[in-house]
N, C-alpha and C positions, 0 to 999 in steps of 0.2 A: 610379121615378126620373124617367122621361121626363115623366110627368104633372106632377110637382112642378116640374121645370125649366121646362116650358112655362108653367105658371101664374106662376112667379116672373118669367119674361121678359115675359109679357104685363102683369103687374102693374106692373113697372118702367116699361115703355113708356107705359102709361096714366097712371101717376102723374106722370111727367115731362111728358107732353103736356098734362095737365090743369093743370099749374102753369107752362106756358110754357117748358119746358127742352127743348133738343134735344141736349144733351151733358151729361156728368157728370165729376166730379172725385173722386179717392180717393187715399188713401195706400197705396202698395204696399210692404209690409214684408218680403216673402219668406216670410210665413206663409200658412197654408191659408185663413183667412177672407178676407183681402184678395185672395188669388189667385182664389178662387171668385167673389167679388164682381166683380172685374175681368173675368173670363171671361163672367159673366152680362151685364155691361154691354156688353161687346164684341159678344156675340150679339144684344143688343137694339138697339144703335145703330151698330155698326161700330167697329172699334178706333180709327179716327181721331178719333172723338167721345168717347173716353175718355182724359182727362188723368190719367195715373197718376204719382204723385210718390213716389220713394223718399227719405225724409227720414232720412238716416243719422246715426249718432253713433259714438263710440268703442266702444259696446257692440254695434253692428251687425256680424254675422259676415260673412266672405267668402262663405259659403254663401248667406246671405240676399241679398246683392248679386247673386250669380250667378243665383239663382232669380228675383229681380225682373226682371233683364235678359232672362232666357229667356222669362218670361211676356209681357213687352212685345214681344219678337220674334215669338213664336208667335201672338200675337193682334193684332199690328200697332197697338199702343197708342201714344198720344202721351205718350212717357215722358221723365221728367226726374229727375235725382238732385240733391239739395240737402243740403249738409252743415250740420246745425243745431248742431254742437258749439260754434261761437263764440257763438251766441245763448244756448245752454244754460249755458256757462261764465260768461257775463256776468250772466245772471239769477241763477245760483247764488251768485255773489260778492255781488250786490246783497242777496239774502236773508240771507246770512251776516252782512252788515253790519247789516241791519235787525233781525235777531233777536238780535244780540249773542252768538251762539254757533254751533256747527257745525250745519249743516242735516241733519235726519233723512233717512235713506235713502228712506222712503216719499214725502217731499216732493220729492226729486230725481227719483224715478221718475215721479211724477205730473206734474212740471214738464215733462219731455220730451214726454209725451202731450199736454199742453196747448199746448206750442209747436207741435206738429204740427197740432193742431186749428185754432190761430190762423192758421197758414200756409195751410191748405186753404181756410179762409174768405176769406183775402186773395186767393188765386188765383181763387176764385169771383167776388169783386167786380171783380177786374182783367179777367178773361177770359170771365166767364160760365160757366154750367154748375152743375148741382146737386151739392153735396157729398154723397157717400154714406158713411155710417158702416158699418163692416165687421163689427160685432159679431154674435155668434150667441146663440141662446136660452140655452145653458148659462151663458155669461158674464153675460147680462142677469139671469138668475134668481138668480145667486150674488153679483152685484155685482163680478165680476172684471173691472173696467173703470174708467176714469177719467172722472168727471163733468167735462164741458167739455173733454175730451181726445179719446179714441178714440170717445166717444159723440157727438161733434160732427158735425152733418150735417142735411140736410133729409129723409133717408130712411135706414132701416137695412134693406136688402133681405132679408138672411138672418137677421133678428132673431127669427124664429119657427122657426128650424131648429136642432136640437140639434147639438152639435159632432160626435158620431159620424155623424150624417146628412150633415153638411158633407163629411166624408171620403168617404162613400158617393156623394154627388152628384158630387164631383170625379172619383172613379174611373169613374163611369158616363159623365160628360161626356167624359173622355179616350178612352173606348172608341168614341166617335162620331167621333174625329179628335183627335189630340193638341193640347191647348191648355195643358196643365200639365206641367212637368218632373216626373219621378217623385220627385225629391228632396223636393218640397214636400208630397207625400202621405206619404212614409215618415219624415220627420224628426219629432223630438219637439217639440210646440208650446212656444213661448217668446215672451214679450213683448219680450225683449231690452232691458229697461230697466236691467239690471245684469249684471255678468259671471256666467256660470254659471246664470242664471235659467231655470227650467223651470216650466210651468204646474202640473205635478204636485207641485211643491214647496209649492204653495199650495192645491191642490185634490185631491180623490181622482182616480184614473184616470178618464178620461172615460166609458168604458163603465159604470163603477160610478156615477159622478155622474149621468149621464143617466138611468139606470134609476131612481135615487132621486128625481130631479126629476119624472119622469113619475108616480111614485106620489104624491109630496107635492103637486105643482101640478096636473098634468093630471087626476089621479083624486081629488084632495082628501083623501088619507089622512093621518092623523096618525102620529106616530112610533111609537106603540104598535101600530098596525095593520100595520106593515111588518116582514116577517120575511125571513130569508135573507141579511141583511147585518149587519156589525158595528154594534152599537147606538151606539157612540160616533160612528161615521161618519155614521149616520143623523141623530143629534142635531146634529152639526156642520153638515151640509148644511141641515137645517131652520132652524138659527140663521142661516146665511148668507142664505137666502131672506128671512127675516123682517127682518133688519137692513139689507138692501139695497133695501127697497121704495122709499125716497126717491129712489134713483137711477133706478129704472124709471119713476117718475112724470115724469121729465124727459128720457127718451130719445126719439129720433126714432121716428116710426111705422115699424112693420115690415110687410112684405108678408104677406098672408094666404096660407096654403098648404093 
């Protein structure tokens, strides 16, 4: 874990220096991916040079708010909370009128992510700093992300790290000195774009998903060559990888590990 962490930190510093940035900006959601990205950035540049913005909506839980605040405090981040509900409601109403019918749930979910991406880029234009996308390899390979939303940024530092490894890195980093509240490691992952939403409602459990992705992508195996898993699940994951290729072509660069 230490080797991986140091390589990520060095890669982040080099990338920013090569592109003329001395600070970074990211959305801090209260989830593990943005938490780890924030800690990595704070390790690389110091917390004062990490502008972390919690862009809350009615779907944001009290737990997420508390976690984001704790991470900001533990890492001395330049932290701000912004309520994006007014903008979300206004754009939702506009779309309802433009469509002439009720807006589908997936549209509303992606709209929130794109509002957040738009705001992060605006902060970058206003104050400087490279916007970091906080996605991981599991999400990137399955397309569990919003194009022009949470994929928005100039670099995706942990984009080559599987979700299960994200948790392992977080636990390891905490052992060196607490930088993450325990709740962010133990909670069930959720995009919080709708009430009651959980990642595992849309994806297989991450240990299963990551194992299959390693077979399908890293080792180049086809569905028929993979054993020990439910065939339907294997086929489903393979289909997700194939159908989301167009998203990966437009994602920010990820750091090598």
